[in-house]
Every structure is written in structure tokens, then in C-alpha cells.
N, C-alpha and C positions, 0 to 999 in steps of 0.2 A: 537235816543237809535242804535247802533248797536248788529245784534242779528242773527250774521253772524262770521264764522272766514279767512273770505275772507280778499287779502290784499289791502283795496280800495283805497288808495292809487296809488296802477296799477295796477289797473282796467281792462287798456287794452290788458296787459298780464295773465290775468285772461278767465281757459274757459269758464265761466258762461256768458250764450243769455243772451244782454240786449238787442235785438227787440226786437220790436211788432212779429213780425211773425218766427218761430225757423219753421228751414227743419232741419226735421232729414229725411237721406239718408233713411240709411237703421236700424231695430232694434235691438239694444244689444242682442243678445245671449248668451253672455259670463256665467263663473258663475253658475248659480242656474234656472238664465231664459230660461225656453221655455215656448213656446205658443201652452200652449195644451186648455188652455179656452178660451169660447166663453167673448169678453171683457175686457181680460185682457187689459192694456196698456202699451204703451212704453217704457221700464225703464228707459230711457236718462229725460223722463218729471218729474216722482216721484224724482231723482237723479239733478237735475235742481231745484228744488220749495226747496227739503233740504240744500242743502250745500249755496243756497241762503237766508231762514229764518228761520235758525238752528246754533246752534255750540254743538259737539263735543260735547253728552252723557247731549244731551237734547234728547225730550221725543215726539214724533212724532203718533198721532194718528188716525186710520183706521177706519172706519164704517162700511167699505166695501171692505172687506180684499179680495175678490177675492181668487184667485192667486200665492198671496204671492209673487207681480212685488214691493212695496214700502217698504217690511220686510225686503225683499234681499239687496233693495238697502240702508235701513235704520246699516244692519248687514256690508257692503260695508263701509260705512261713517264715522260707530260707535258714532250710533244713537240707542237711545233707542226705543221700538215702543211697542203699543200698537194698536191688532188688533183685531175686530168684524167679524163677515158675518154670515149670515142664512142659511147657506152651509155648510151643516155637512161631504159633499161630501170632500167638502176642506179646512176643517178646519183640518181633517184627513191627505189629501194630504201635505199641505204646513207643518203642525206639528212633520210629517215625511223628511221632507226634513231639517228640522233643525235640523238633530240629533248633532249638534258641535257640540261637550262643552263648547269649550272654549267661543262663546255668548248665551249661553241658560238663564244664570241671565237677560240678559239686553231685553228682550222679554217678551212681555206676550197677549196669543190669544187665544180665545174662540168662541163657538159655540151662540148666544145672534143673538138675535130681538132689533135691533136701537134701533124699533118703541115703543119698552119696557124701558120707563123712569127706573125705580127702576134695571130690571137688567141691562145697560146703569151704573146706579148707587153702584153697588156691582159692578159689575168686575171693572170700573174701581179702587176701593176700592181694588179690593184686587191685582189689576199691580200696585198699588204702593203701598205698599205693600212689594209683590217678586224684584218689580225694586227698591226699597228704596227711589219712588218719591212721591212729595207730590203735582204736579199735569202736566201738560201741554204745552209744546209749541207750538204745531204747529196740525192745523190737515188736513188733505188731503182729499178728498172724492170725491174718482169715482164712483158715481151712479151709478144704471142701470138706460137706456134708455127707462121707459115706459117697453114699452111690445114690445119691438124688439129681445129680445135676454131672453128667458122662463128661470130661473135654480134652479128653484125648484119648490114642490108643493104644500107648506104653504101657508095657504090663509094670512098674514104680506107680503112674496115676493115684493119687487116695480113693482117686472119684469112679476107678476101679471097685473097690475094699466092697463087698454086700454084707463083714460080718464085724462086727461088734469090736469082738477081743482084736480082731488080726488087726483093728482100725485102731484103736488106740494104740497097740503095742507101737505102726510104725504111726502116730504120731510123736509118742515120745521119745523114735528115737530123733526125729526133726527138732525134737525141740533142744536136745543133751548136745544134739551140731550145731544149732542159732545159738541158744544161749550160755554156750562160753565163750560167745565171741563178748558176750555182754558185760562191760563193765562192774566193780564188785559195787553192790546197791545200789543198782539200779534197776529198770521196771520191764515189765513186757505186761503185752496184756492178750486176751485171745477173745476172738471174736467171733461168735456160733448165731447164727440164722436161726428164727424159731420159723413158727406159719406164718401163713398172710390171711390176716381178722379181716372184712368189712375195707378190701378193700387197702392195708398198710401191713406193714411187716415189723415183726420181735424182734429185739436181738437180746443172749447175753454175753456177758464183760465180768 
């Protein structure tokens, strides 16, 4: 099945990266993108993934919203967006950035602990009511890298975990809470940052 709006017959002329190694020379700083938050990722990554795995007006769910990188790309690409974050400061920041009236009915964000199944279910229900949707077509997860950068003092914050087994256990719960809302046979992506070398950063997808 085709889960995008790409002209696959002319894929060579498309700017979707088909290589297994993506080389991105410079971070996209256009529009609402601002590098103001530890751990936010290069906008070109969600841009590529969203265009590859969704069509216009489909829904992208992000359990770790951060500073809104994926949301800003969804707005640009005419996708609907549901985003949660445990950091109330970021929720306020992103909400202020999304003050444009033209897109306000196409996204839902909230302060939410993605480890809490009931919170996730309730917010998904509220999001579906606002967006007039019935499901999610793509899930994108760019989670904290254990305790490398601590984002909040909340005991449920994944960035406070310094034990790999405990981190994996809780990340699995978040996957279960999120992916049950993903439509059958659709895709999800996990973005994992690696290390800085020679002024650049690498990611695993």
C-alpha cells in the first residue's frame, strides 16, 4: 500500500533521501525552527520521515514533543499533529509559537506523562475530538538519551534514568501506550542521537 503523496514513478527527481546514510550539511533554521533546547533534532529528519510515511491531512503522534520541531514540520507539510511532553515549560513555549490561527484546528498538544496509559488514552481521545480524526498514521519518537541531558525534576522524566535496563523497560511502556493508537500496517520511527564528531552529530533511525 502507498502511504505517501510521492510520485514513485519519478522517485529519482524527488528530494526524498533513499540512501541508508543521510548527510545533512546544515540544520534548517527557517520558519519557527530555533535551536533553543537541548536534545532537539535536525528538522530535515522529521521532514523526510513525514513525507515518506504519511499523506496530507494524516496524523502524526509524538510522545516526546520537545521544542516542537516535528510539529513545525507537520504545519509546513499540511499534516495533523498530536504531541505530548512532560516538561510544562516546553508546552508553554510551543503553544506560544503556534499562535497562527490558520493551523490551530490541526494540532493538539498537552502536558502529559507518556508513561501513564490513562493520560495518553484521554489525550488521544481529546485530540481526535478536536482534529475530527479516528486514529494515528505515523508515530515519531525522539526520546531522551537516558540521563545525558536532564530536562525536568519530574520523577517520571526519562532523562532522570541512569540505568539502561530501567530505561528500556520504561521506554517499552511508552511504545505500548503510543503504538496501540497507530493504524494497522502503518509505520513508526525511533530517532536516536549518537555522538558529536568534527562539529557534527549522527543519528540512528
